[in-house]
C-alpha positions in Angstrom: 0.0 0.1 0.0 1.3 3.5 -0.8 -0.1 6.9 0.3 0.1 8.5 -3.1 1.4 7.6 -6.5 2.4 9.9 -9.5 -0.5 10.5 -11.8 -2.9 10.0 -8.8 -2.6 13.0 -6.7 -6.2 12.9 -5.3 -5.8 9.4 -4.0 -4.5 7.8 -0.9 -3.9 4.2 0.4 -3.7 2.8 -3.0 -3.6 -1.0 -3.4 -2.6 -2.6 -6.7 -4.9 -5.4 -7.7 -4.5 -7.6 -10.7 -7.8 -9.5 -10.1 -10.9 -7.8 -11.0 -12.8 -9.5 -7.9 -10.0 -8.5 -5.6 -10.5 -4.9 -6.9 -14.2 -5.1 -6.5 -13.9 -6.4 -3.0 -11.7 -3.7 -1.8 -14.0 -1.0 -3.3 -16.9 -2.8 -1.4 -15.0 -2.5 1.8 -13.7 1.2 1.4 -17.4 2.2 0.6 -18.9 0.2 3.4 -16.3 1.8 5.9 -17.0 5.3 4.7 -20.9 4.8 4.8 -20.8 3.3 8.2 -18.6 6.0 9.5 -21.0 8.7 8.2 -24.0 6.9 9.9 -22.0 6.6 13.3 -21.2 10.4 13.1 -25.0 11.1 12.3 -26.0 9.0 15.4 -23.5 11.1 17.5 -24.8 14.3 16.0 -28.5 13.4 16.7 -27.3 12.8 20.4 -26.0 16.4 20.5 -22.3 15.7 19.6 -20.6 18.5 17.6 -17.3 17.2 16.1 -14.9 20.1 15.4 -12.6 17.9 13.1 -14.8 14.9 11.8 -12.8 12.1 10.2 -13.0 12.0 6.4 -15.5 9.8 4.6 -14.7 9.7 0.8 -15.7 7.6 -2.1 -13.6 4.7 -3.3 -11.2 5.6 -6.1 -9.9 3.2 -8.9 -7.2 4.2 -11.3 -4.9 2.6 -14.0 -1.5 3.5 -15.6 -1.2 2.5 -19.2 2.2 2.5 -20.6 2.7 3.1 -24.3 3.7 -0.6 -24.7 0.4 -1.7 -23.3 -2.0 0.1 -25.5 -2.9 -2.9 -27.9 -5.3 -0.8 -30.1 -7.9 -3.0 -31.3 -10.5 -1.3 -33.9 -13.1 -4.0 -32.8 -13.2 -2.8 -29.3 -15.9 -0.3 -28.4 -15.1 0.1 -24.7 -13.0 -1.3 -22.0 -9.6 0.0 -23.4 -7.7 3.1 -23.0 -7.1 5.0 -26.3 -3.8 6.6 -25.2 -1.0 6.1 -22.7 -1.1 7.8 -19.3 -3.2 7.7 -16.1 -7.0 7.3 -15.7 -9.0 7.2 -12.6 -12.6 7.6 -11.3 -14.6 7.7 -8.1 -16.9 4.9 -7.6 -20.2 4.5 -5.5 -22.8 2.0 -4.5 -20.8 -1.3 -5.3 -23.9 -3.2 -4.2 -25.8 -1.7 -7.0 -23.1 -1.6 -9.6 -21.2 -4.7 -8.8 -21.5 -6.4 -12.1 -21.0 -3.4 -14.1 -17.6 -2.6 -12.2 -16.5 -6.2 -12.3 -16.9 -6.3 -16.1 -15.2 -3.0 -16.7 -12.3 -4.1 -14.4 -12.1 -7.4 -16.3 -12.0 -5.8 -19.7 -9.2 -3.3 -18.6 -7.0 -6.0 -17.1 -7.5 -8.4 -20.1 -6.9 -5.6 -22.6 -3.8 -3.9 -21.1 -2.4 -6.3 -18.5 -2.2 -3.4 -16.0 -3.0 -3.2 -12.2 -6.0 -1.5 -10.8 -5.1 0.9 -8.3 -7.8 1.0 -5.6 -7.9 3.3 -2.7 -9.7 6.4 -1.3 -10.3 9.6 -3.1 -10.4 13.2 -1.7 -14.1 13.5 -2.8 -16.2 13.3 0.3 -19.4 11.5 0.2 -22.4 13.7 0.9 -24.6 13.0 3.9 -27.9 12.6 2.0 -26.5 10.0 -0.4 -25.8 7.6 2.5 -28.6 8.7 5.1 -31.3 10.4 3.0 -33.9 10.8 5.6 -31.4 12.7 7.8 -32.0 16.0 6.2 -35.7 15.6 5.9 -37.8 18.3 7.7 -34.8 20.0 9.4 -34.6 23.6 10.2 -32.3 26.2 8.8 -29.9 26.1 11.9 -29.8 22.5 11.9 -28.7 22.6 8.3 -25.9 25.0 9.2 -24.8 22.6 12.0 -24.9 19.6 9.7 -22.6 21.5 7.3 -20.0 21.9 9.9 -19.9 18.1 10.5 -20.9 16.5 7.1 -20.5 17.0 3.4 -23.5 18.0 1.6 -24.1 17.8 -2.2 -21.9 20.5 -4.0 -23.2 21.3 -7.5 -20.1 22.7 -8.5 -18.7 19.2 -8.6 -21.6 17.6 -10.4 -21.9 18.2 -14.1 -21.6 16.3 -17.5 -18.3 17.8 -18.8 -16.9 14.4 -19.3 -19.8 13.0 -21.2 -20.0 16.2 -23.2 -16.5 15.9 -24.2 -15.6 19.2 -22.4 -13.6 17.9 -19.6 -9.8 18.7 -19.4 -7.9 17.3 -16.6 -5.7 19.6 -14.4 -2.0 19.4 -14.9 -0.8 16.2 -13.3 -4.3 14.8 -12.9 -5.4 11.6 -14.3 -7.8 11.4 -17.4 -11.5 10.1 -16.5 -12.0 6.5 -16.4 -15.7 6.7 -16.5 -18.3 9.0 -17.9 -19.6 10.0 -14.4 -18.2 10.7 -11.1 -19.4 9.0 -8.1 -21.0 12.1 -6.8 -22.8 12.6 -10.0 -24.2 8.9 -10.1 -25.4 9.4 -6.4 -27.3 12.6 -7.4 -28.9 10.9 -10.2 -29.9 7.8 -8.1 -31.7 10.2 -5.7 -33.5 11.9 -8.6 -34.6 8.6 -10.0 -36.1 7.6 -6.7 -38.1 11.0 -6.6 -39.2 11.0 -10.2 -40.0 7.2 -10.7 -41.2 6.2 -7.4 -39.1 3.2 -7.2 -35.6 2.2 -5.9 -33.1 2.4 -8.6 -32.0 -1.0 -7.6 -35.0 -2.5 -9.2 -34.2 -0.8 -12.7 -33.5 -3.1 -15.5 -30.9 -2.7 -18.2 -33.4 -2.5 -21.2 -35.7 0.4 -21.0 -38.9 1.4 -22.7 -40.1 5.0 -22.5 -43.5 6.1 -23.3 -45.9 9.1 -23.1 -49.3 7.5 -22.5 -50.8 5.6 -19.5 -52.4 3.2 -21.6 -48.9 1.5 -22.4 -48.5 1.3 -18.7 -51.8 -0.6 -18.3 -50.8 -3.0 -21.0 -47.3 -3.5 -19.7 -48.7 -4.3 -16.2 -51.0 -7.0 -17.6 -48.1 -8.4 -19.7 -45.5 -8.3 -16.9 -48.0 -10.3 -14.5 -48.6 -12.9 -17.1 -44.9 -13.3 -17.7 -44.0 -13.6 -14.0 -46.9 -16.0 -13.5 -45.6 -18.1 -16.4 -42.0 -18.3 -14.9 -40.0 -18.1 -17.9 -37.2 -15.9 -16.9 -39.0 -13.0 -15.5 -39.1 -13.5 -11.7 -40.6 -10.3 -10.4 -42.7 -7.1 -11.3 -42.0 -4.0 -9.2 -44.4 -0.9 -9.3 -44.1 2.5 -7.9 -44.1 2.4 -4.2 -42.0 -0.7 -4.2 -44.9 -3.3 -4.4 -43.3 -6.4 -5.7 -45.3 -9.5 -7.4 -43.7 -12.8 -7.7 -44.7 -16.2 -8.5 -45.4 -18.2 -5.4 -44.7 -21.8 -4.7 -48.0 -23.2 -6.0 -47.8 -21.0 -9.2 -50.2 -18.1 -7.9 -48.9 -14.6 -7.8 -48.0 -13.1 -4.5 -47.5 -9.2 -3.9 -45.4 -7.9 -1.2 -46.0 -4.3 -0.4 -48.7 -1.8 -1.5 -48.5 0.2 -4.8 -48.1 4.1 -4.5 -51.3 6.0 -3.5 -50.3 8.9 -5.6 -48.1 8.2 -8.6 -44.9 10.2 -9.0 -44.2 12.3 -12.0 -42.5 9.7 -14.2 -43.6 6.4 -12.8 -41.4 3.4 -13.3 -42.4 -0.4 -13.7 -39.8 -3.1 -13.6 -40.2 -6.5 -15.2 -37.2 -8.0 -13.6 -34.8 -10.9 -14.2 -32.2 -12.2 -11.8 -29.4 -10.9 -14.1 -30.9 -7.4 -14.3 -31.4 -7.7 -18.0 -35.3 -7.4 -17.8 -37.3 -4.5 -18.9 -38.2 -1.3 -17.3 -41.0 1.0 -18.5 -41.3 4.7 -17.7 -44.1 6.9 -18.4 -42.2 10.1 -19.0 -45.4 12.1 -19.8 -45.4 14.6 -22.7 -42.5 16.9 -23.6 -38.7 17.1 -24.2 -38.0 18.5 -20.9 -39.3 15.4 -19.2 -37.5 13.3 -21.8 -34.3 15.0 -21.1 -34.8 14.8 -17.3 -35.3 10.9 -17.0 -32.7 10.1 -19.4 -30.1 12.4 -17.6 -30.6 10.2 -14.7 -31.2 6.7 -16.2 -28.0 7.1 -18.0 -25.8 6.5 -14.7 -27.3 3.0 -14.6 -25.6 2.2 -17.9 -28.5 0.6 -19.5 -27.9 -1.6 -22.5 -30.5 0.2 -24.6 -33.5 2.5 -24.4 -36.6 2.7 -26.8 -39.1 5.4 -27.3 -42.6 3.9 -27.9 -45.2 6.6 -28.0 -47.6 8.5 -30.3 -46.8 10.9 -33.1 -48.6 13.1 -35.8 -48.3 11.4 -39.1 -47.5 14.0 -42.0 -48.2 11.8 -45.1 -51.6 11.3 -46.7 -50.6 7.8 -47.3 -50.4 7.1 -43.5 -53.3 5.9 -41.5 -54.0 6.1 -37.8 -52.3 3.2 -36.1 -49.5 3.0 -38.5 -46.0 2.7 -37.2 -43.1 5.2 -37.8 -39.5 3.8 -37.3 -37.1 6.9 -37.0 -33.9 6.7 -38.9 -33.3 10.4 -38.5 -34.3 13.3 -36.3 -34.7 17.2 -36.6 -33.9 18.3 -33.1 -36.3 21.3 -32.7 -36.8 20.4 -29.0 -33.7 22.5 -28.0 -33.4 21.3 -24.6 -29.9 19.7 -25.1 -28.5 22.6 -27.5 -25.9 23.4 -24.8 -24.9 20.1 -24.1 -25.0 18.7 -27.8 -24.9 21.3 -30.3 -27.8 21.0 -32.8 -25.3 20.6 -35.6 -24.1 17.3 -34.3 -25.5 14.3 -36.3 -27.4 11.7 -34.2 -27.0 8.5 -36.1 -29.5 5.6 -36.2 -28.1 2.4 -34.5 -28.2 -0.3 -37.0 -28.6 -3.1 -34.5 -31.7 -1.4 -32.9 -33.2 -0.5 -36.3 -33.1 -4.2 -37.3 -34.4 -5.4 -34.1 -37.4 -3.0 -34.1 -38.2 -4.0 -37.9 -37.8 -7.6 -37.1 -40.3 -7.1 -33.9 -42.8 -5.5 -36.1 -42.7 -8.2 -38.6 -42.9 -10.9 -36.0 -45.7 -9.4 -33.9 -47.9 -8.2 -36.6 -47.2 -11.0 -39.2 -46.8 -8.3 -42.0 -44.3 -8.6 -44.7 -43.3 -7.4 -48.1 -45.7 -4.6 -49.5 -47.9 -4.9 -46.5 -45.0 -4.3 -44.1 -44.0 -1.2 -46.0 -47.6 0.1 -46.2 -48.1 -0.2 -42.4 -44.7 1.1 -41.3 -42.7 3.9 -42.6 -39.1 4.7 -42.0 -37.9 8.2 -42.2 -37.2 11.5 -40.3 -39.1 12.4 -37.1 -39.5 16.1 -36.2 -39.3 16.6 -32.4 -40.8 20.0 -31.3 -40.9 21.6 -28.0 -44.3 23.1 -28.7 -47.3 21.0 -27.8 -49.5 23.4 -30.2 -47.1 23.2 -33.2 -50.3 22.7 -35.3 -51.0 26.5 -34.7 -47.9 27.3 -36.4 -48.7 25.6 -39.7 -47.5 28.5 -41.9 -44.1 28.7 -40.1 -43.4 25.1 -39.9 -44.6 23.9 -43.4 -41.5 24.7 -45.2 -39.1 23.1 -42.6 -41.2 20.0 -42.3 -41.2 19.7 -46.2 -37.5 20.3 -46.3 -36.7 17.8 -43.7 -38.8 15.2 -45.6 -40.2 14.5 -42.1 -42.9 11.8 -41.8 -44.1 12.4 -38.2 -43.9 15.1 -35.4 -43.7 14.3 -31.7 -42.1 15.9 -28.5 -39.7 13.3 -27.1 -38.0 11.1 -29.7 -35.1 13.3 -30.8 -34.4 14.3 -27.1 -34.2 10.7 -26.0 -32.1 9.8 -29.1 -29.7 12.8 -28.6 -29.2 11.9 -24.8 -28.7 8.2 -25.8 -25.9 9.6 -28.2 -24.4 11.8 -25.5 -24.3 9.3 -22.9 -23.3 6.3 -25.1 -26.6 4.4 -24.5 -27.9 2.6 -27.8 -31.3 4.1 -28.6 -34.2 3.8 -30.9 -37.8 5.0 -31.7 -40.8 3.3 -33.0 -44.0 5.6 -33.0 -47.7 5.1 -33.6 -49.5 7.6 -35.8 -52.4 8.9 -33.5 -53.6 11.9 -35.7 -52.6 13.5 -39.1 -53.6 17.3 -38.3 -51.8 18.6 -41.5 -54.4 16.7 -43.4 -57.5 17.4 -41.3 -57.4 14.4 -39.1 -57.2 15.7 -35.6 -57.3 13.6 -32.6 -61.0 13.3 -32.1 -62.1 11.2 -29.1 -64.1 8.4 -31.2 -61.2 7.9 -33.8 -58.5 8.1 -30.9 -60.3 5.6 -28.8 -60.6 2.9 -31.6 -57.0 3.4 -32.5 -55.8 3.0 -28.9 -57.9 -0.3 -28.5 -56.4 -1.7 -31.6 -52.7 -0.7 -31.5 -51.6 -0.1 -27.8 -51.0 -3.7 -26.9 -49.6 -4.4 -30.2 -47.2 -1.5 -30.2 -46.1 -2.4 -26.5 -45.4 -6.0 -27.6 -43.2 -4.7 -30.4 -41.2 -2.5 -28.1 -40.7 -5.6 -25.7 -39.9 -8.1 -28.5 -37.3 -5.7 -30.0 -35.7 -5.4 -26.6 -35.7 -9.1 -26.3 -34.2 -9.7 -29.6 -31.3 -7.5 -28.6 -30.9 -9.2 -25.5 -30.7 -12.6 -27.3 -28.4 -11.2 -29.8 -25.9 -10.4 -27.1 -25.1 -6.9 -25.8 -21.6 -6.9 -27.3 -23.1 -6.3 -30.7 -25.3 -3.7 -29.2 -22.8 -1.3 -28.0 -21.8 0.3 -31.2 -18.4 2.0 -31.8 -20.4 5.0 -33.4 -21.2 6.1 -30.0 -17.6 6.3 -28.8 -15.3 9.2 -29.5 -11.6 9.5 -30.1 -11.0 10.9 -26.7 -13.1 8.4 -24.8 -13.1 7.1 -21.1 -12.5 3.3 -21.1 -15.5 2.3 -19.0 -18.7 2.0 -21.0 
């Protein structure tokens, strides 16, 4: 063990580990010791003790040193390898939640470069609310000030997306980032996910469906309960509030807990597998702001894919209500990500996702050939931040025409752009719910019929696409086109 090491000035008590499991075990121990120390201090604080010089409780640290001779550039590798010689490091959190992810990243680094993993303690303190959330509920201002004298609280000056945005520049002598997110950024998002979705992030699965209509939730719940009852790989269904349904010994469904009495802003539902590769559905509501908010936070969970399955306005006379739109390009008229990902940056379609969505449509609907082309259009989706875009017909007509757009919605480009920004494979399959450019507005009778006929089918297509991607192996899914030439090694 060494107190410090060149290239890692912000770390102490570093231990060199060649075995990924040994490295993960040390991360677990360091995090547990820090969290336990914070809780013990909190108990003393509650009893009236005010420690003038409290012991440090900081995030675990993992770093690597990659010499030029160990680079071993392999063009087939999308992640898990350093692209340049030098030192890399990151702070880590919640090894209970991210154990399989950390182990996989450690394994890839060691296998690719043959280097040691340097595991120790960082100089980044763990904020109190990220370890003992309820400790700061309902406290008065004087108590907050007293807490600040003893505990670290979240510091937004240290929480940003500079690494993911390609804007991070290490200080002289400091290591390059090993991961897209610092531990404090991850913890911040875990808290936000709990708040927005009404479920513990520990239940989140690595394949995600995002929708903008409650009817999809109703259909997903029915589907999930049927699959859990069948016992074919999905072993639990978790709803907002934490209510968890499992298959009992006799085959009957058993629910532990009570669903939330009041739904959160963007409720999440988890059809869980033991390996975490099940399906999470989030009803994000309407609009690009919600789409950005939820994907900003879901990204720290490092999902394998997220898909948007929702409704859109069709722009072609040849489209009918209930037809599908498979987006292969986006016009980003939502603007919520312009400062993070400039609008001139192209957001490419992910080939593996596009193929899976098309295969899923064919498999679920039974359509093929000309019939398939008639019921599903592939083209550009125009995403706007204006719910009443129809009232700007004169101003939008030319842009929609020039873009060759086939549909308008309010979320898809945002979700795709954030997938691109955070290196999460993405895709969009929409269902035409109205055609306002051609006089077919969303009237209750027409919409109700379309909903009855298409919601279940559309949801099944999204689920089947994710299952196809899982069955095909996630190695194929994580495309190199999502990685830059100056990229952190971790996925």
